[in-house]
C-alpha positions, 0 to 999 in steps of 0.5 A: 523839236516842235513836238518837244515844245508841245509837251512842255506847253502841256506841262505848263497848261496843267497843274499838280496837286499837293501830294497828288491830291487836291490842292488847298489854296488860299483865294486872292492872296495879296502881294503886300502880304506875301512879301511879309511872310503872308501876314494879314490877320491883324495887318490888312488895312486896305482891300486885302482885308477882305480876303484876311480879316474883314475887321481890318477894313476899319483902317481904311482911310479914304474911299477908293476904287481900285483895279488890279492885275497879278501874275505869279509863276514858280521858279521852276517854271522860269528855269524850265522855260529859259532852258528850253529857249536855249535848246537848238536841236534837242530830242523829246527826251532832252525836253522831258529831262529838263522838266523831270522833277520840277514844279511848273506853276502859274497863277493869274489874277484880276481884281476890282475893289470898292472901299467906303468909309461911312460915319460909324463903319467902313464897307467893301466889295471885291470882285476878282477872277483867278486862274491857277495852272501848272504841272509836273513830271515824275517817274524817269523810268515810266514818265507819268503826268499828274496834273490839276487846274483851277479857275475861280470867280469870287465875289467878296463883301465885308463891313468893319464896325467899331464897338464903343470908343472904336478900340474893338472892332467886329468884321463881317464878311462873306464870299461867293465862289464860282469854281471851275475844276477843269482837270480833276487829279489825273494821271496821264503816261508819256505814251499818251502824250506822245501818241497825241503828237502835236494835237494836244488840244484833243488830249486836253479835251478828252480829260476835261469831260469831268469839267463842272462849274460849282457855286460856294458860299462862305462867311467870316467873322473878324475881331480887331482889338486896337491901342492907339497913341504914338504907335499902334498895336493891333490884336486880331482874330478871325474865323473864316469860312465858318462851317466850311465853303462847300460847293452845292453838296458836291464831293468834288471840288472838296469843301474848303475847311473852316479856319480860325487864325490869330495875328498881332501887329505893331506900328510906331508912329512917324509922318515920314516913315513907317515901320510895321511888324506883324505876326500870324498863327494859321489855323489855331484849332488844328491839332498838330503832332510835332513842331514841324506842324506849328511851323507851316502855320507861323508867319512873320512880316515887316514892312519899312515905308518911305513917305506913307500915302495912306494906311495901305501903301507908301511911296516906297515900301520894302518888306520881309518875312518868314512864310511857313519857315521860308524867307520872303521879300517884297517891294512896292512903288507909287511913282506918283509919290503922294497919290495912290493912282498907280501901285507896283509891287513885287514879291518872292516867297516859298510855300509848302505844298506837301503834308509836312514842313520841308516836304514840298517847298515850292519857290514863287515870284509874283507882281501886281500893278493896280490903279486906284481912283 
């Protein structure tokens, strides 16, 4: 049984690439956004604007410093962990059967943010550390593990500047990424795992020989066009990682491609309740061949907030949306009611990890606790 648990732990400590290639992961995705279908191009009037569209910083009301701790896990990981705990005297084959065909993944993130509204512009700085882990077991006849793990240290800087009377806002962003790809895409047989026995640390060290810490630099340019009144409407555009985010000329990890996206948000005005609608189309310059490709790029979201504290948070907020054709939902609670001192957020969403819509659905649960001063 102990060997079985070692194998499962090994699975959880490694990660699977999309379609067994290197995954494309957007850095620093926020829980608020994920609960709303991962919209954010015309929405993020908080620290998440630094990751989605720097022009969104213009909606920040007050100076604040925040610290957030986030954990995300796939539904398969939760189910396998629960089933393993229920096993009392199972063989290695029994344990492997639980993991066969499952997508085990985990994301952890710690971030710190400073947002400062000045006279005439808003500036923001964010630093985060993000770890992605996971694993998969395929082929019941000759089982093989395929895995990938990624660690990022990211520094993001942004500024939003209103033009004229403030209806048009231009945002500029820059990010520095230090990336450690612990495991290039690797295939490893079950026999290799079993031969290692409980000395899985030696096995991990063997496959981490290609570890490389690389640096990358990316730049964003965003636009918000805002109409204010009893209600507000925002149209947004953003070009992220202009020219692509490359890692010091390395072929691995792969460069993060540039992406141009558009968004729309609408918010009726009310002092006690907030209704917020948003829609994004990601990577609008990408050439698609069928409707499923458009579905993967479409994001819609809705937020209903009770007693808004500022432009980015409420005492209680309920969220829902569609992310790549899958339903998402989320909840926010600020127990101090009238101050953004501590914010608790949760979300459930699904994301495509395959090449076409419906080919790689992965359900995920994410939670974050943030403190602001």
